N, C-alpha and C positions, 0 to 999 in steps of 0.2 A: 869525422868517422865515429860511429857508435860502438860502444863496448858491449851492447846487449847481445845475448846469445843468439846464434844462428840455428834455426831449425829447418831441416829438409822434410817437407810433407809430400808423401807419394800416394796418389790416389787417381784412378782413371775416371771417377765420378766428379764432374766439374762442380756441381753444387756442393758436394761434401767437402772437397778440398778448398773451395772458396770460403765456406763457412768456418772450417778449421783455421784457415789462414787469418780470417778476420778476428776470430777469438784470440789467436796468438799475437797478432799485431796490436790489438787493444790492450793486451797484457804487457806490452813492451818488448816483445821478441822480434827479431828479424826473421823473415820467412821466405824460403825459396821453395818452389813447387815443381813437381814432375808428374807426368801422367802415366808413366810406365817404368818398368825396371831398368831398361836400357838407358833412358834419359836420367834416371835417378843415379845410376852407377857413374855416368859421365860427370854429373855435377859433384857427386861424392868424391871422385878422384881429383877434381879441379879446384874445389873450394874447401875451406875449413868450416865444418859444421860442428855444432855442440850436441846435437840430438837429431835422430831420424825418427819420424813417425810414418809408418807405412801401412797401407791397407793390405789385407792378405790376398784378395782376389784381384790380380793385376793381369793385363795382357802380357804374354811372353813368359814372365817369371811370376811365381807366387811371392807374396811378402816374405814367406819363410825362406825361399831360395835367395831372394834379394838380401835379406838380413844376414844369411850365412856368408854370402860373398862380401858384404860390407864388413862383417866382423873379421874376415880373413885379411882384408885390406887395412882396417884401422880398428883393432880390437877394443880400444878404450872408449870409442864413441857409443853411447847408449842408444838402444833401439827399442821403440814401442811398436808392437804389432797391434793393429786395429782391425777388428772384424765383426761381422754380424753373427758369427758362430758363438754358441753359448760356452764352448770350451776352446782352449788353445788348440789350433790344428796341429797335426803331425809335422815334425820338422821345425817347430817354432821354439825349440829349446835355446836357440841363440838369443832370443829376445830378452831384454832386461825387464820388460813389462808387457803383459797382454791386457788389452782393454777391449771390452765389448762395446760396439757402437750403441749409442743411446745414453752414455754416461753424461751426467750433468756437467756443464761447462766449468763450474767451480771445482768439482772433483778432478776433472781432466787437467785443469791448470795446476792444481795442487800436485798431481802426479808428475807433470812435466817439470815443475820447479824442484821437486824432490830429486828427480834423476839428475838434472843439471847441477844442482848444488852438491850432490854426492860425487860427481865427477870433478867439480871444482875443488872440493875438499881433498880428494885423492891427489890431484895434480899439485896443489899448493903444499901438501905434506912432503912432496919430493923436491921442493925448491928450497935450497939452503937460505936461512935467514927469515923465512916466513913464520908467522906465529904457530902454524900447525907443526912445522918441522922443529921449531925450538921447543915446543912443549913435549915432544917425544924424545928429546935428547936425554942421555943418561949421565949420571955423575960418577 
């Protein structure tokens, strides 16, 4: 069993999600995909994911609506909203990061790693006996 982070990618564009999946797999992540908001919510409820990357324009729900529901269910899981729009769409304030499609793969992977490591650091800071929690103790 692998300890690499699990990323849920949501996009109804088959080529886009396949490319994103390939980039993430090559970087060492485990990737689960969904083509719409309903399938993504079902996966999100059933499996432990470390990060969600969702397109904004999805059938059924927008990425903003999907992210809002995911944050209600599991607020600690970071969400990246992906869109071709030049600015973050209305209702996207739940997203931890907004990325415009067309970002270079290296920058995309750097943003993913930064979000995952920030969540890991926060969770280890709350576990007694870990280096983060020990460095915060007072005398």
